[in-house]
Residue frames as qw, qx, qy, qz and C-alpha x, y, z in Angstrom:
[[0.433, -0.658, -0.540, -0.296, -26.11, -10.10, -15.19],
 [0.596, -0.584, -0.356, 0.421, -24.45, -9.60, -11.92],
 [0.356, -0.005, 0.071, 0.932, -22.48, -6.56, -13.25],
 [0.143, -0.527, -0.427, -0.721, -25.80, -5.02, -14.29],
 [0.585, -0.660, -0.471, 0.025, -27.35, -5.70, -10.83],
 [0.604, -0.435, -0.212, 0.633, -24.47, -4.23, -8.97],
 [0.260, 0.083, 0.168, 0.947, -23.98, -1.20, -11.18],
 [0.257, -0.647, -0.512, -0.502, -27.67, -0.42, -10.93],
 [0.600, -0.711, -0.329, 0.161, -27.55, -0.20, -7.16],
 [0.565, -0.313, -0.017, 0.763, -24.11, 1.53, -7.15],
 [0.186, 0.390, 0.368, 0.823, -25.21, 4.11, -9.82],
 [0.362, -0.766, -0.442, -0.294, -28.22, 4.99, -7.67],
 [0.628, -0.642, -0.170, 0.405, -26.12, 5.53, -4.57],
 [0.455, -0.006, 0.156, 0.877, -23.43, 7.56, -6.66],
 [0.019, 0.586, 0.393, 0.708, -26.10, 9.78, -8.01],
 [0.513, -0.789, -0.332, -0.061, -27.45, 10.46, -4.45],
 [0.674, -0.438, -0.059, 0.592, -23.88, 11.09, -3.24],
 [0.331, 0.280, 0.279, 0.857, -23.44, 13.65, -5.95],
 [0.270, -0.737, -0.438, -0.439, -26.78, 15.27, -5.07],
 [0.638, -0.748, -0.173, 0.055, -25.71, 15.41, -1.31],
 [0.303, 0.817, -0.395, 0.291, -22.16, 16.26, -2.09],
 [0.704, -0.515, 0.465, -0.149, -20.95, 13.26, 0.02],
 [0.876, 0.364, -0.315, -0.009, -19.00, 11.14, -2.62],
 [0.365, 0.470, -0.686, 0.419, -15.68, 11.24, -0.63],
 [0.452, -0.349, 0.532, -0.626, -17.39, 10.74, 2.74],
 [0.908, 0.062, 0.134, -0.393, -19.43, 7.81, 1.52],
 [0.743, 0.434, -0.499, 0.098, -16.53, 6.19, -0.32],
 [0.093, 0.439, -0.771, 0.451, -14.62, 6.12, 3.03],
 [0.610, -0.179, 0.511, -0.579, -17.53, 4.72, 4.93],
 [0.928, 0.261, -0.122, -0.234, -18.14, 2.02, 2.25],
 [0.533, 0.495, -0.645, 0.235, -14.44, 1.13, 2.26],
 [0.222, -0.378, 0.692, -0.573, -14.74, 0.74, 6.19],
 [0.823, 0.027, 0.243, -0.513, -17.82, -1.41, 5.78],
 [0.809, 0.416, -0.410, -0.067, -16.10, -3.50, 3.30],
 [0.238, 0.494, -0.725, 0.416, -13.30, -3.99, 5.70],
 [0.484, -0.219, 0.593, -0.605, -15.59, -4.86, 8.55],
 [0.905, 0.160, 0.093, -0.384, -17.52, -7.46, 6.43],
 [0.692, 0.477, -0.535, 0.086, -14.29, -8.92, 5.08],
 [0.029, 0.452, -0.723, 0.523, -13.07, -9.27, 8.69],
 [0.497, 0.014, 0.654, -0.569, -16.22, -10.81, 9.89],
 [0.280, 0.112, -0.747, -0.592, -17.27, -13.51, 7.26],
 [0.018, -0.324, -0.917, 0.231, -19.73, -15.00, 9.59],
 [0.259, 0.477, 0.247, -0.803, -21.89, -11.93, 9.13],
 [0.436, 0.331, -0.522, -0.655, -22.04, -12.51, 5.30],
 [0.207, -0.061, -0.972, -0.089, -22.86, -16.26, 5.97],
 [0.139, 0.417, 0.706, -0.556, -25.73, -15.23, 8.18],
 [0.310, 0.551, 0.010, -0.775, -26.96, -12.72, 5.69],
 [0.410, 0.326, -0.654, -0.546, -26.81, -15.29, 2.80],
 [0.110, 0.050, 0.972, -0.199, -28.26, -18.22, 4.76],
 [0.324, -0.234, -0.571, -0.717, -31.55, -19.14, 3.29],
 [0.505, -0.467, -0.725, 0.041, -33.04, -20.30, 6.64],
 [0.229, -0.351, -0.383, 0.823, -32.53, -17.00, 8.45],
 [0.147, 0.778, 0.603, -0.096, -35.53, -14.91, 8.19],
 [0.366, 0.548, 0.167, 0.733, -35.27, -11.71, 6.23],
 [0.390, -0.860, -0.133, -0.303, -36.70, -9.81, 9.21],
 [0.809, -0.507, 0.057, 0.292, -33.81, -11.16, 11.25],
 [0.680, 0.233, 0.200, 0.665, -31.36, -10.18, 8.65],
 [0.038, 0.773, 0.238, 0.586, -32.69, -6.68, 8.58],
 [0.571, -0.815, -0.042, -0.087, -32.61, -6.41, 12.38],
 [0.827, -0.307, 0.108, 0.459, -28.97, -7.65, 12.38],
 [0.513, 0.413, 0.201, 0.725, -27.91, -5.15, 9.76],
 [0.190, -0.858, -0.169, -0.445, -29.65, -2.32, 11.56],
 [0.716, -0.689, 0.025, 0.109, -27.95, -3.20, 14.76],
 [0.779, 0.002, 0.187, 0.598, -24.56, -3.45, 12.92],
 [0.418, 0.280, 0.281, 0.817, -24.62, -0.32, 11.00],
 [0.117, -0.857, -0.337, -0.372, -27.38, 2.12, 12.15],
 [0.474, -0.875, -0.004, 0.095, -25.79, 5.02, 13.92],
 [0.660, -0.449, 0.379, 0.469, -22.48, 4.14, 12.76],
 [0.363, 0.186, 0.618, 0.671, -22.93, 4.70, 8.95],
 [0.252, 0.091, -0.132, -0.954, -24.75, 7.46, 7.02],
 [0.577, 0.271, 0.574, -0.513, -28.51, 6.59, 7.06],
 [0.650, 0.559, -0.222, -0.465, -28.46, 6.38, 3.20],
 [0.288, 0.465, -0.836, -0.052, -25.97, 3.83, 3.23],
 [0.284, -0.012, 0.870, -0.402, -27.70, 1.87, 5.92],
 [0.651, 0.412, 0.314, -0.554, -30.88, 2.16, 3.76],
 [0.527, 0.527, -0.581, -0.327, -28.98, 0.79, 0.82],
 [0.060, 0.255, -0.950, 0.171, -27.89, -2.21, 2.84],
 [0.475, 0.222, 0.647, -0.554, -31.49, -2.61, 4.04],
 [0.678, 0.519, -0.077, -0.514, -32.74, -2.55, 0.36],
 [0.311, 0.494, -0.806, -0.100, -30.00, -5.05, -0.69],
 [0.187, -0.025, 0.915, -0.357, -31.18, -7.45, 2.02],
 [0.586, 0.353, 0.444, -0.579, -34.85, -6.98, 1.14],
 [0.690, 0.543, -0.212, -0.429, -34.28, -7.67, -2.49],
 [0.924, -0.145, 0.329, 0.132, -32.21, -10.83, -1.62],
 [0.596, 0.754, -0.162, 0.225, -29.17, -9.23, -3.23],
 [0.513, -0.793, 0.321, 0.073, -26.73, -9.50, -0.27],
 [0.848, -0.039, 0.363, 0.385, -24.43, -11.84, -2.44],
 [0.507, 0.664, 0.228, 0.499, -23.91, -8.79, -4.59],
 [0.356, -0.913, -0.127, 0.154, -22.80, -6.40, -1.81],
 [0.619, -0.415, 0.320, 0.585, -19.21, -6.47, -2.63],
 [0.386, 0.371, 0.532, 0.656, -19.74, -5.89, -6.37],
 [0.011, -0.891, -0.408, -0.202, -22.11, -2.99, -5.47],
 [0.453, -0.831, 0.018, 0.322, -19.66, -1.40, -3.16],
 [0.583, -0.177, 0.457, 0.648, -16.81, -1.90, -5.56],
 [0.313, 0.598, 0.532, 0.510, -18.80, -0.28, -8.36],
 [0.143, -0.957, -0.242, -0.064, -19.61, 2.63, -6.32],
 [0.586, -0.608, 0.228, 0.485, -15.95, 3.11, -5.17],
 [0.555, 0.157, 0.548, 0.606, -15.03, 2.91, -8.81],
 [0.120, 0.822, 0.464, 0.309, -17.56, 5.59, -9.76],
 [0.302, -0.936, -0.034, 0.178, -16.27, 7.95, -7.09],
 [0.577, -0.422, 0.374, 0.591, -12.60, 7.39, -8.11],
 [0.414, 0.421, 0.528, 0.611, -13.46, 8.09, -11.73],
 [0.064, -0.929, -0.328, -0.157, -15.49, 11.25, -10.62],
 [0.489, -0.817, 0.098, 0.288, -12.39, 12.33, -8.62],
 [0.486, 0.787, -0.378, -0.040, -9.96, 11.77, -11.57],
 [0.420, -0.556, 0.715, -0.052, -8.33, 8.80, -10.10],
 [0.736, 0.354, -0.492, -0.301, -7.29, 6.22, -12.52],
 [0.786, -0.319, 0.512, -0.134, -6.87, 2.47, -11.38],
 [0.604, 0.566, -0.531, -0.181, -4.20, 0.68, -13.38],
 [0.894, -0.239, 0.379, -0.026, -3.24, -2.97, -13.18],
 [0.346, 0.741, -0.562, -0.123, 0.26, -3.63, -14.62],
 [0.953, -0.143, 0.268, 0.015, 1.38, -7.13, -15.30],
 [0.324, 0.753, -0.572, -0.035, 5.09, -7.86, -16.15],
 [0.876, 0.138, -0.461, 0.018, 7.19, -10.84, -16.20],
 [0.598, -0.040, -0.489, 0.634, 9.61, -9.60, -13.50],
 [0.314, -0.791, -0.358, 0.383, 9.19, -7.26, -10.51],
 [0.356, 0.778, 0.045, 0.516, 9.79, -3.65, -11.74],
 [0.472, -0.120, -0.359, 0.796, 12.13, -1.42, -9.94],
 [0.027, -0.725, -0.455, 0.516, 10.81, 1.83, -8.42],
 [0.014, 0.475, -0.296, -0.828, 12.16, 4.01, -11.24],
 [0.042, -0.173, -0.855, -0.487, 10.41, 1.64, -13.72],
 [0.060, -0.616, -0.762, 0.189, 7.12, 1.90, -11.77],
 [0.090, -0.622, -0.098, 0.772, 7.57, 5.74, -11.58],
 [0.030, 0.251, -0.578, -0.776, 8.14, 5.85, -15.42],
 [0.057, -0.384, -0.889, -0.241, 4.96, 3.62, -16.03],
 [0.082, -0.710, -0.595, 0.368, 2.84, 5.84, -13.79],
 [0.074, -0.549, 0.102, 0.826, 4.11, 8.96, -15.45],
 [0.010, 0.010, -0.750, -0.661, 3.45, 7.66, -18.88],
 [0.066, -0.509, -0.856, -0.055, -0.09, 6.72, -17.88],
 [0.059, -0.738, -0.360, 0.568, -0.80, 10.17, -16.36],
 [0.049, -0.403, 0.392, 0.825, 0.69, 11.87, -19.57],
 [0.148, -0.030, -0.805, -0.574, -1.62, 9.69, -21.85],
 [0.202, -0.582, -0.784, -0.079, -4.88, 9.77, -19.97],
 [0.172, -0.673, -0.103, -0.712, -7.05, 12.53, -18.41],
 [0.693, -0.585, -0.410, 0.095, -6.60, 11.23, -14.87],
 [0.126, -0.908, 0.271, -0.294, -5.17, 13.58, -12.21],
 [0.281, -0.565, 0.763, -0.139, -3.54, 10.63, -10.20],
 [0.725, 0.178, -0.619, -0.245, -3.10, 6.95, -10.61],
 [0.725, -0.415, 0.467, -0.290, -3.72, 4.14, -8.18],
 [0.517, 0.502, -0.676, -0.154, -1.15, 1.51, -9.40],
 [0.863, -0.224, 0.414, -0.185, -1.30, -2.17, -8.79],
 [0.332, 0.587, -0.707, -0.211, 1.67, -4.26, -10.09],
 [0.925, -0.082, 0.326, -0.177, 1.48, -7.95, -10.64],
 [0.028, 0.549, -0.781, -0.295, 4.19, -10.46, -11.97],
 [0.903, 0.230, 0.280, -0.230, 3.43, -13.33, -14.32],
 [0.372, -0.472, 0.655, 0.458, 6.41, -15.17, -15.82],
 [0.580, 0.363, 0.699, 0.210, 4.26, -16.45, -18.69],
 [0.346, 0.900, 0.164, -0.208, 4.15, -13.02, -20.22],
 [0.839, 0.210, 0.081, 0.495, 7.83, -13.55, -21.07],
 [0.336, -0.144, 0.000, 0.931, 8.67, -9.87, -21.54],
 [0.130, -0.419, -0.409, -0.800, 6.71, -6.67, -21.98],
 [0.050, 0.137, 0.671, -0.727, 3.72, -5.76, -20.08],
 [0.117, -0.575, -0.685, -0.431, -0.07, -5.46, -19.99],
 [0.002, 0.078, 0.405, -0.911, -1.86, -2.49, -18.58],
 [0.199, -0.570, -0.744, -0.285, -5.56, -2.54, -17.71],
 [0.098, 0.076, 0.304, -0.945, -7.44, 0.61, -16.70],
 [0.627, 0.263, 0.277, -0.679, -11.08, -0.25, -16.36],
 [0.847, 0.330, 0.405, -0.098, -12.14, -1.96, -19.47],
 [0.511, 0.809, -0.287, -0.040, -9.23, -0.83, -21.55],
 [0.836, -0.356, 0.324, 0.263, -6.20, -3.13, -21.99],
 [0.391, 0.814, -0.420, -0.093, -2.96, -2.41, -23.64],
 [0.932, -0.203, 0.293, 0.063, -1.08, -5.69, -24.21],
 [0.394, 0.791, -0.465, -0.054, 2.61, -5.43, -25.43],
 [0.673, -0.453, 0.584, -0.023, 3.77, -8.77, -24.04],
 [0.122, 0.421, -0.829, -0.348, 5.90, -11.26, -26.00],
 [0.362, 0.181, 0.894, -0.193, 3.39, -14.00, -25.10],
 [0.511, 0.656, 0.338, -0.441, 0.62, -12.16, -27.07],
 [0.289, 0.684, -0.483, -0.465, 2.93, -11.43, -29.97],
 [0.068, -0.242, 0.956, 0.150, 3.88, -15.20, -30.19],
 [0.423, 0.394, 0.788, -0.213, 0.21, -16.25, -29.96],
 [0.466, 0.737, 0.043, -0.488, -0.68, -13.76, -32.75],
 [0.245, 0.553, -0.682, -0.411, 2.12, -15.07, -34.98],
 [0.262, -0.006, 0.965, -0.030, 1.09, -18.72, -34.27],
 [0.506, 0.566, 0.556, -0.338, -2.54, -17.88, -35.34],
 [0.338, 0.750, -0.280, -0.494, -1.20, -16.05, -38.32],
 [0.047, 0.422, -0.875, -0.232, 0.95, -18.99, -39.35],
 [0.366, 0.190, 0.887, -0.208, -1.94, -21.45, -38.80],
 [0.491, 0.687, 0.290, -0.451, -4.19, -19.41, -41.05],
 [0.191, 0.642, -0.552, -0.496, -1.47, -19.18, -43.89],
 [0.941, 0.211, 0.234, -0.122, -1.86, -21.87, -46.58],
 [0.355, -0.552, 0.646, 0.391, 1.25, -23.50, -47.73]]
């Protein structure tokens, strides 16, 4: 449900950004706002506090962002507050940024391996992903997890390629448990 709410707001903003040819500009502004909100958690606490009147929240948001961010983004923040969706603001902003990246041909990949990869290995993984997808560039994120034993998982959006030994062992275990002796 939360994904549906965030994607609804993000999609509306993305469509408006396309119409106004401001996708890159708004992406940068939203990334800056996300950083500001992250660096000032007390602002989020105020916006989420049930005893702070909605009018006060709107006034605080207006003071914080009006004149510093595009009026359409300030308007979105205002709507988010009015509809009591402030707890979804990160997800809304993330969905918008993801939409812009997809529009610009930037793939975001999360690669999990048992050990840290060398730069040459990272370069090879990135090249393979670029060769096998339609993305122009890749934003790569590398994680290590010793429980994968060997191999790697690659997640791009909602697509996952899992070639880990852990998964193969789990599949083999399930297969053996289903087999009747």
